[in-house]
C-alpha positions as CSV (number, residue, x, y, z in Angstrom):
1,M,56.6,139.9,156.6
2,A,53.6,137.9,157.8
3,K,53.9,134.2,158.4
4,I,52.7,132.3,155.4
5,K,51.2,128.8,156.0
6,G,50.5,127.4,152.6
7,A,51.0,127.8,148.8
8,N,47.7,129.5,148.4
9,E,48.5,132.1,151.0
10,L,51.9,132.6,149.4
11,A,50.4,133.2,146.0
12,K,47.9,135.6,147.6
13,Y,50.6,137.5,149.4
14,M,52.8,137.7,146.3
15,T,49.9,138.9,144.2
16,E,49.0,141.6,146.8
17,Q,52.6,142.8,146.8
18,F,52.8,142.8,143.0
19,V,49.6,144.8,142.7
20,T,50.7,147.3,145.3
21,Y,53.9,147.7,143.4
22,M,52.2,148.2,140.0
23,E,49.7,150.6,141.4
24,T,52.3,153.0,142.7
25,P,53.5,155.6,140.1
26,K,56.9,155.1,138.7
27,E,58.2,158.4,140.0
28,Q,57.0,157.6,143.5
29,R,58.9,154.3,143.4
30,K,62.0,156.1,142.2
31,Q,61.7,158.6,144.9
32,T,61.2,156.0,147.6
33,R,64.2,154.0,146.3
34,S,66.5,157.1,146.2
35,S,65.5,158.2,149.7
36,A,66.1,154.8,151.1
37,K,69.5,154.7,149.4
38,A,70.4,158.1,150.9
39,L,69.6,156.9,154.4
40,R,71.8,153.8,154.1
41,E,75.3,153.9,155.5
42,P,78.2,153.5,153.0
43,W,79.1,150.0,152.2
44,L,82.6,150.2,153.8
45,T,81.0,151.1,157.2
46,R,78.2,148.5,156.9
47,W,80.7,145.7,156.1
48,F,83.7,146.5,158.2
49,G,82.7,149.1,160.8
50,W,84.4,152.4,161.5
51,G,88.0,151.2,161.5
52,P,88.6,151.2,157.8
53,A,86.5,154.4,157.3
54,S,88.7,156.2,159.9
55,L,91.8,155.0,158.2
56,M,90.6,156.3,154.8
57,I,89.8,159.7,156.4
58,W,93.2,159.9,158.0
59,W,94.9,158.9,154.7
60,K,93.0,161.5,152.7
61,I,93.9,164.3,155.2
62,R,97.6,163.1,155.2
63,A,97.7,163.2,151.4
64,E,96.2,166.7,151.3
65,R,98.8,167.9,153.8
66,Q,101.6,166.5,151.7
67,N,100.3,168.1,148.6
68,T,100.0,171.5,150.2
69,S,103.5,171.3,151.7
70,A,104.9,170.3,148.2
71,I,103.2,173.3,146.6
72,K,104.7,175.6,149.3
73,R,108.2,174.1,148.7
74,A,107.8,174.6,145.0
75,K,106.8,178.2,145.5
76,T,109.8,179.0,147.7
77,Q,112.2,177.4,145.3
78,Q,110.8,179.5,142.4
79,E,111.3,182.6,144.5
80,L,115.0,181.8,145.0
């Protein structure tokens, strides 16, 4: 953002930004917004770093392993 010295320049800058926004088509604004959102990191990583994210991944894998082992146990018990 450019340095703004006075109220007149502020009004001019805001008007230019508003006109630029209004002149762009709605679909282009939506596309720009969605592409910017896709490039952004997940909020957990942005706020807390990779520690909690790695714990979530580990916990998810752990839960999947427990579910598959429970299914295997149930199948072997049905065979008996």
